[in-house]
N, C-alpha and C positions, 0 to 999 in steps of 0.2 A: 499813754497820756488820757484816753476817756475815764479810764478808771479814778485818775486821780481827781479828774473835774467832779466825777460823781460824787468823790469822798468831800471834797471841798462844799459842792453844795449842801450835801447830808449835814456836814457840818454847822453850815449856817442856819439853816433850818432848825436845828437840834438848839443854839443859842436863842434864835427869837423866840422860841417856844418857851425855854425856860424863862426868859423875861417877862412873858407875857404871863405866866403862871406865877412870878415873883408877885407881880401886881396885881394878882387876884386874889392871890392868899394873904395878903397885909391884913392883920387884925383892925379891928377899930373899936373903940374903947368910947363907952359914953355913961356919963356921970350925971347925978339928977340934978346937981346947981348948973344953973346957966353960965355962970363965968368961968366955971371950971371946965363945961360942956365945950363953949367957945377956945376955952385955951387946948383942951387936947385937941380940937379940929385943927388947929392952927398949926399945931406938933405936926400932928400925923400927915397934913400938908407939906409942910417944911421936910420932914422925913421922907414920903414919897416925890417930891423934888428932888432931894441929893440922892435918892436912888435912882432916878429916872435920868440924872447926869452920869451917875457911876455906869449905868447902864450903857449909856450912851458912849461913854468912853471907852467901856469894855467891847461893844461891837465896833469901834471904830478901829481898834486894835487887833481884832478877829478879822477884820476885812484886810489890813495890812498884811497880816500872815497870811491870809488866803491870797492874796498878790503876789508874795515872796515866793510862796509853796506853787501859785502858777507859773511865776516867772522860772523856777527850779526846773518844773516839769517841762516847761520848752526848752531849757537848756540841756536837760537830759534826752531829750528826743532829737534837738540836733548832734548831738553827739553819738546818738545812734545812730542817726542818718549819714555822719562823716563814715563811721565806723564800717557801717554796710557797702558805701560807696568805695570806700579803700580796700573792703574783700572784694567787691568784685572787678575793680579794677586790677588785684594783683591777683584773678583767678586763672590758673592756666588751662589749654586747654586739653579734654579727654583723652585726644589721641595726637598723634603727629602722624604725616601723611608725606613723605620724603621721595617715593618713588621706587623704581628699581636701577636706581642711575648706577653704582656700581656694579650689577649683574650685565646690566648692557653694555657698559665701557669694555667690562670682560671679554664678554660676548664679540664685541666689535675686535679686539685683538685677537682673538683666537679666529674667528674668519679671515682677515688679512694677513695670517701667517698661515698660509695654507702652500703645499707644495714647493717647488722652486722658485716662486715668488719672493719679489723684495715686497719688506712690510715696512711702514714706517715706525712701528714698533720696535725694530729690530736696532739693537745697540751697537752691529757690526756691519750697515746696510752699507756703508761706502767701500769697507774691505770686501764685501760680497761683488760689487760691479766691478772694482779693480780686478778682481779673481776673476771672473766671469767674461768681462770685457777687457782684453787688453789692450795698452794705448798702442802708437803707431810705431814708436820706439822701441817697444816689445817685437812686435810682430818685424819688424824688419830685421831683428836678430834671431830670432826665431820663429819663420815662416812654418806654419803649418804643413804638412803635406796631403795626400788624396785621404788619409785613413784617420789622421788626426783632425784635420778638418769636419769630418762628418760628425765627428764626436762632438766637435767644437760648438757646431750649428745647433746640434741638437739641444745643447746646454742652453744658447739663445734664444730657441724657441720656446724653450719648456720653462725659461726665465719669464720671458715676454706674455706668451699666454697665461700662466698661472697667474701674474702680477694684475694681469687686466682682470682676469675672471675673479680674484679676490675682491678688486678694487668695485668690481659691480656687486657683487655679494654684500661688502658694506653698504654700499649705498639700495639695496635691496631689504636688509636689515634695520636701516635707519626709517625706512618708509612703514615696516613691519610693527614699529615701536609707534608708530603715530594714533594709532587707536589709544592705546594702555596709557600714552602721555597727555591725550587729549582728555581723558577720565578723571586723572590726576587734577587735573588745571580745574576741571569742571566741581571736583571736591573742595579744592583752595578758594576758589571763587564763592563757593555755598559758603564754606568757613568764614570768610572775610565778610559777608554780609550779615551773617547772624552773630558776629561777633558782638557782646556786649561788655567788654570790657577793655581798657588800654593795653594789656600784659596778651589778652589774645589776640587783640589785630595786630598786635608786634610780633607775634608767635606766626601768627598767617604770613605777617610780611614776610618773614624771614624763609619760611617753607616754599614762597614764591620767589624769592630772590635764589636759593639753592634749586630751584626747577629751572630758572635760568641760567645759572653755571652749568648745570649737566647738559642742556643744549648746546651751551656753546662748546663743552666738552667734546660731545659727538660730532657738534661741525668742524673741531680742529680737527678730529680723527678723519671725517672725511675727506678735507681739504689735503690733507698731509698723506693722505694714500693716492690721492688723485696726482698730487706731486712726485711724489716718488715715481708713480704708474709712469708718469709723463718723462721723468731723470732714467728711468730703466730704458723706455723706448726711445729714448735721445740717444743713450749712450751705446745700445745694440746701432742704431742707423752710423754712427760715428767710425765704430768700430769695425761695421763692414766697409765703410769706405777706406778706412784707414789698411784694413788686409787688400781690399783691390788695387790702392794706390802701392803696397808694398810688394805686391805683385807685377805691377807693371814695370818696376824700377830694377825689380830683379831679370825681367824678362831682357828689358833694352841694356841694362848693363853685363848681360851674360858675353862670357868670355868668348869671339868668333875665330874658329881656327883658319889658319889660311889654307888655302889648295896648293899642296906642292907644284911644282916646275914640271910640265911634263906629262901631270897627271890629268887624265881624260874626267870631263866634267859630265856624268850620266846619271840619273834617277837610279838610285838601289831598292828595291822592294822587297 
């Protein structure tokens, strides 16, 4: 825009200079006779006046053209500003920060699925509970003996211990991830403060929303594993009670053989 204004100023100065030069170079003719000399001077004055009028009209036309050119330059500058704002608002972030969401969730699933523990990520968790911790009806029909009960109790113990251990490991894992998650949120906050366009601001907002979803997913994993641990423990406690009740019923419902008449009751060692 500055170059256009300089060009217009230069053109205006050139026109003024040409007009001044024309007025200076107007020829003057002198004759010997007085009457002829007076007529000639009058004609020259009229010619000079007409020339001045024409020059004035030309100057006015040039001024109007200069005004039009100035307005056109302003319009072009406004269009350039609009285009620059459009480019700035549609510019994308040079890099995106999504964090280690998928890797963290996979690591969480692997930790809770160890040993003989029951994990929230298992598709057959309910079937495993029914298999390892039998119901009261099952215990009444097939009460374990001393040998089989030892193996059964070991299965109960391993299930509970491994489930509790995996739950604590999952909680420790999420605690260890706090530092990296804090660094990620710090970078996103910095990008949000330095966003100079609408598109960049929206993209930063989307990344922050993705981090929030990731935190909710991790929290759901921890809560699900804790619920699984509590369910496993309660199931084992109930099975232990059911086994004790089944044994009591078997003891009290056992057939008692009557003593034949005439037989002497005495302890037998």
